[in-house]
N, C-alpha and C positions, 0 to 999 in steps of 0.2 A: 781666504786672501791668496788673490793672483799675484805674481811678480810683478816689478814696475812696468810697464810698457817705454818700450825704447825712445818714442817721442817724447816721455815724459821725465826719463834721465835725468836731461838737464836742469831740467824744473825741478825734479827733487833735490840734484847736489847745489845748485843755487841759494834754494830754500833752506838747506840743511848749512850751509856758510852764514846765510841771514841770520838762522837763530843763533849761533854762537856769537856772530860780531853784535847782532842789536841786543843778546844777553847782557855780553860786556860792557857794552855802551848804558846800557840801564844802571847796571851794578856800581858802575866807576860814576858816571852822572849822579846819582842818587847819593851816594859817600861825598862828593864834594859838595853836593846843594847842602846836606848836613854840616859840614867842615864848615863851609862858609856862609850858610844861612843865607844861602841867593834863591831866592823864589824862581828866579830865570832858570836855573840849572835844575831846578827841580820839576821846571816844567818842562825841560828840552828829557830829563828823564821819564818821564812819563808819554812823551812822544817816541821815544826808543821801545819803551813798553810796550806800545798800540804797535812800534813796527815789529816788535819780538811775536805778537800775540799774531799778525797778519803771516806772517813768516809761517808761523807753526801752521796755521790754518791752509797757506797753502801746502806744505810739504805733507799736513794729513791728506788732504784731497789727492796730489800727484803722486802718494802712495799709495792711496785708497784706503785707508784706514777706514773702521767703522767698528761698529758696538763698544767692546770694552775697551778697545785701542783709543777711542775717541773720548771716553771717560777717563781713560788714563793720563791722554793729552792736555784735557780740563784741567784735572789734579796737578799738573806739572804747571801750567799756567799759575794757579793760585798760589802755589808755592814759590815759583819764583816771583811773584809778586812779595808775596809776604816774607820769604827769606832775609831781605837786605836790612829791611825794618828789625827783625829780630835780632838780626847780628850785630845792626848798630846798638841796642839797646842791652844787648851781651857786653858788648868792647864798653861803652858806657860804664855801666854799672860797674863794671871789673875794673876800669881803671881810673876811676872815678870823677870823671871830665865831668866840668862846668858846663860842656857846649851839649848835654842830653835832654 
């Protein structure tokens, strides 16, 4: 694996920032959608996740990730899709919420 080309450095930094922002947006919108039972918020959460996946793909391309790194990135995306759901179920079961 070679270092990031200087011409791709801004792309990599921007994509990394988008990963953080869109990941937080997905988790927050997912939680709000579940709390309020709002399908529109759930749709926005899924759009944030799609943006997250795109930002991760852009980051991987700009950093020149290949081989095992691509597999790790795919597993991370799957984990981030599943984690908020698992945390929601854990919280509702632990606190006995009727919203679950």
